[in-house]
Every structure is written in structure tokens, then in C-alpha cells.
C-alpha positions in Angstrom: -2.2 -11.2 9.0 -5.2 -13.4 8.8 -7.0 -15.4 6.1 -10.7 -16.3 6.5 -10.5 -15.1 10.1 -7.6 -17.4 11.0 -4.2 -16.1 12.0 -1.5 -16.7 9.4 2.3 -16.4 9.6 3.7 -13.4 7.6 6.9 -15.2 6.5 5.5 -18.8 6.5 3.5 -21.0 4.2 -0.3 -20.6 4.2 -2.8 -23.4 3.3 -5.8 -21.8 1.7 -8.2 -22.1 -1.2 -7.8 -20.3 -4.5 -9.6 -17.1 -3.5 -7.5 -16.6 -0.3 -6.5 -13.0 -1.3 -10.2 -12.0 -1.1 -10.2 -12.9 2.6 -6.8 -11.6 3.4 -6.7 -9.1 6.3 -3.5 -7.2 7.2 -3.2 -5.4 10.5 -0.8 -2.5 10.6 0.4 -0.9 13.8 1.7 2.6 13.8 4.9 2.3 15.8 5.9 5.9 15.1 5.3 8.9 17.3 3.4 10.7 14.5 -0.1 10.1 13.1 -0.3 8.4 9.7 -2.7 10.2 7.3 -2.0 8.1 4.2 -0.3 4.8 3.4 0.1 2.6 0.4 1.1 -1.0 0.7 1.5 -3.3 -2.3 1.0 -7.0 -2.6 3.4 -8.4 -5.2 2.1 -11.6 -6.9 4.9 -13.8 -8.1 4.8 -14.7 -11.9 2.7 -17.8 -12.7 1.0 -19.1 -15.8 1.9 -16.7 -18.7 2.9 -13.8 -16.5 6.3 -12.5 -17.4 6.6 -10.1 -14.5 5.2 -9.8 -11.0 1.9 -8.0 -10.5 1.6 -5.4 -7.8 -1.7 -4.7 -6.2 -2.1 -1.5 -4.1 -3.9 -1.3 -0.8 -4.5 2.3 0.3 -5.3 3.9 3.6 -6.3 7.6 4.2 -5.9 10.5 1.9 -2.6 11.6 0.3 -2.1 15.3 0.9 -2.1 17.1 -2.4 -4.2 14.5 -4.1 -6.4 16.7 -6.3 -8.6 13.9 -7.5 -9.8 13.1 -4.0 -12.8 15.3 -3.0 -13.3 14.0 0.5 -13.3 16.4 3.4 -9.9 16.0 5.0 -11.5 16.4 8.5 -13.5 13.1 7.9 -10.7 11.0 6.5 -9.5 8.3 8.9 -6.1 8.6 10.4 -3.9 6.1 12.3 -2.7 7.5 15.6 0.6 6.4 17.2 0.5 2.9 18.8 -2.9 2.2 17.2 -3.7 -0.6 14.7 -5.6 -0.5 11.4 -6.9 -3.5 9.4 -6.5 -3.3 5.7 -7.6 -5.6 2.9 -7.6 -5.6 -0.9 -10.4 -3.7 -2.4 -13.2 -5.4 -4.4 -12.1 -3.4 -7.5 -8.5 -4.7 -7.2 -9.7 -8.2 -6.5 -11.9 -8.2 -9.6 -8.9 -6.8 -11.6 -6.8 -9.6 -10.3 -9.3 -12.3 -11.3 -9.5 -10.9 -14.8 -5.7 -10.7 -15.1 -5.3 -14.2 -13.8 -7.7 -15.5 -16.5 -6.0 -13.5 -19.2 -2.5 -14.9 -18.1 -3.8 -18.4 -17.5 -3.0 -18.4 -13.8 -4.8 -21.1 -11.8 -3.6 -20.2 -8.4 -1.4 -17.6 -6.6 1.5 -19.4 -5.0 3.6 -16.6 -3.6 2.9 -13.0 -2.5 5.3 -10.4 -1.0 4.2 -7.3 0.9 5.8 -3.9 0.4 5.1 -0.8 2.4 5.4 1.7 -0.4 4.6 5.2 0.9 3.6 6.6 4.3 2.6 10.2 5.0 2.5 11.6 8.5 0.3 14.5 9.8 3.2 16.8 10.1 3.8 16.9 6.3 6.7 14.5 6.2 6.6 11.1 4.5 8.6 7.9 4.2 9.2 5.7 1.1 11.8 3.1 0.3 14.0 4.1 3.3 13.9 7.8 2.5 12.4 10.6 4.6 10.7 13.2 2.5 8.7 16.5 2.7 6.1 17.9 0.5 7.2 20.4 -2.1 5.7 23.7 -1.0 5.4 24.8 -4.7 3.7 21.6 -5.8 1.8 19.5 -3.2 1.8 16.5 -5.7 5.6 16.3 -5.4 7.7 14.9 -2.5 11.3 15.8 -2.0 13.9 13.6 -0.2 15.5 14.9 3.0 19.1 14.3 3.9 22.1 13.9 1.7 19.9 13.8 -1.5 18.1 17.0 -0.5 15.4 18.1 -3.0 15.8 15.0 -5.2 12.3 14.4 -6.6 10.6 11.1 -6.1 8.8 10.9 -9.5 6.7 7.8 -8.8 4.9 9.5 -6.0 3.3 12.4 -7.7 2.8 14.4 -10.9 5.8 15.9 -12.5 
């Protein structure tokens, strides 16, 4: 993790100005033996000002298999090979959304952020989310089914029903 080009501790305090999230870079290393084709991580902003709940800001990498709204050629979409590292940052769109939201909720500064790895899809058609391994539903590529003791339990937040 780095802010304004300076290394920062993941679990430690960071001294930065108010727009530090705009310059936040996160380096993710694929420690798995499979290539990652899609990943969603979320930055959870702790409540401040008039916020009643935390706010989660997604950061995406790659193309989620089965995502009908994405018209990119799958052969040109970037992938993260095993043992390789990819730098991710919050998009301009999400940063602008955050600024508008902070103004609306009377938030002067962001004091605490947590990072969650939400959903990872590998090139072999398997995925991981919240500690569960999954596979794509062969009948509906927008759905992912949990493998193991909860076989074929639908993960509704990851695709259309």
C-alpha cells in the first residue's frame, strides 16, 4: 500500500491530507497457482459526520465471466498470473461519488478505512468469496454456486437471480 508514492502500513495509522484516498495505491500479489481473471475489493469507510452506516467503495480488476454488460473482448482483458503483482486504485468515478457523498453527509475527513477482498475469479472457472470456493452455474453464467458441504447454494450478491 502506498499513498502519494510513499509506502504505508496496511494495519497502521497513516498521516495524510484529506484527499488521501485519491492517491491510494494497493498492490495485490496473486499467491495462488491459478491466474486471476477478475477481482473485486472494497474499501469500507467508517461512519463519520451524519453517516449512519459504513460506505463500501468497490475497486475492480479484469472482467467477470458471464458479465453481459461488459462488451470488451475477453482476449484483451488483463489477467493476473500466479506470483505476479497488480496495482489497483479507486476509480475517478468512485472518488467523485465519495466526495459528493461526504458533502451530503457532512463528513470533513475520512479517519478509518478497512479493505475487504470481496470476490476473485480464476481462469479455470472457479471463484472465491468470503471463504467459500465456488464454480459458475453452467445454466446461468451470472450465478456462482458454492462448492463443498453447501453444494449448489447460490451466492445471490454475486450475480443476477
